[in-house]
Each structure stands twice: as structure tokens, then as C-alpha cells.
C-alpha positions, 0 to 999 in steps of 0.5 A: 327521542324515538326515531321517526321513519316516514315509510313506517308512518305511511305503512301504519296509515295504510294498514289502518285505513285498510282495516277501517274500510274492511271492517266499516268500523273501528273494531280493531286494535293498535296491536292488530295494526302493529301485527299487520305492519310487522312492527311493535305496538310501541312503534305506533305510539312514536307516531300517534298518541292513540288509535283515535288520533290515528283514525282522525288523521286518516279522516282528515287527510281524505277530507282535505282531498275531498275539499281540494276536489271541490275547489278543482271542480269549481273551476269549470262550473257555469251555475250555482246548482252545478257548484252545490252538486259538486259539493254534494258529490264529493261529500257523498263519495267521502260518505260512501268510503267511510259509511259508519264513521260518517253517519256518526255526524247525526249522533248527539254527543258534544264531540260529534256535534262540534265536529259536525259544526266544523264540517258544516262551516267548511261547506258554508265557506264553499257555498259562500264562494259560489254565492259570490261567484254567481252574484247571490250575495244577498242570499248568503244567510241561506248558506248554513241551510244549504250546507245542512241540506247537502249534509243530510242528503249524503246520509239520508238514502231516501233523499235523492240527488235529483230532489236536491237539485230540484230544491236548488233550482227552485230556490235560485232561479 
């Protein structure tokens, strides 16, 4: 049984995240990560099955942080529009950090599509919460459309925050 040391796990994650952000892609190897961490490649396999699982862990941790920031932001809102714009802002921040990775959501592979549906479902859940909070229960069938609008607005540079706000205001007067 391999010995698991928390500091090494954190160091592997930290080094990998730094490489991801510096390269804006996954054009690095576990060997490169091991060298950066000053550990053997085999040590990484004590913690992660492969590079994809390591990258997925990093994305998941930061995604959870973004979802928590959304929930925290909801504590001080006065309108549905404010809530949706908090969702948009946090996802945009995440998108700006992970640029190339995030843009893959538009790809057509079944794995990417299934991830997209998971992300979309989490955003729908946040929007449904806002609909309940601001008494728009009859509009819940629009949650998935709003979720997709927010997702598209984060990756399409020609859609501005102001345009998204304008659509929300017009829909929910």
C-alpha cells in the first residue's frame, strides 16, 4: 500500500494548476509535473490514475468554489436579474481562468456533451432557486434556456454582459 502524504498531493495539484494556467492547455506530461514537484512519476500515480483525473480534480475544486461564491452572492441580492448576473460573473471568472478548457464545452463529443449537461443542470438549479426566491415559479420551464444563455454569454465574446442584462430585464419585468 503506497504511503499517502497530504503535502505531496497539494504540491502535485499546485504544480499542475500552474502548468495548466501558464500553458492554457494540457500540453504537459506527468513526467514534467513530477520534475517540477521534485518527485518520482510513480508518486503521482499514488494519488491520481492519470493526467486527465488530475486535471479533472483541479477543475472540480475550482468549479465548487465558483458555485459556493454564487450561493454567497445570493445572500445580498434584491432581484432575479442580480442573481443571474452573479451566476454569469462567477462562470465568466472561471472561464477566464481556464480559457481553452472551458471553450471545449462547445465540442460535440459525447463526453464533453455529458459534462455540459452536468454544468447546465447545476446552473438550472441556481436559477430555479432564484425563481423561487423572487416568486417566478411559473417561469421555471425557462430555467434551462436561461442557463444556456448564461453559458453561451461566457464564451461568446460578442455577447456582452449588458446585452444579457437587457434580455433578463425584458423577460422578467
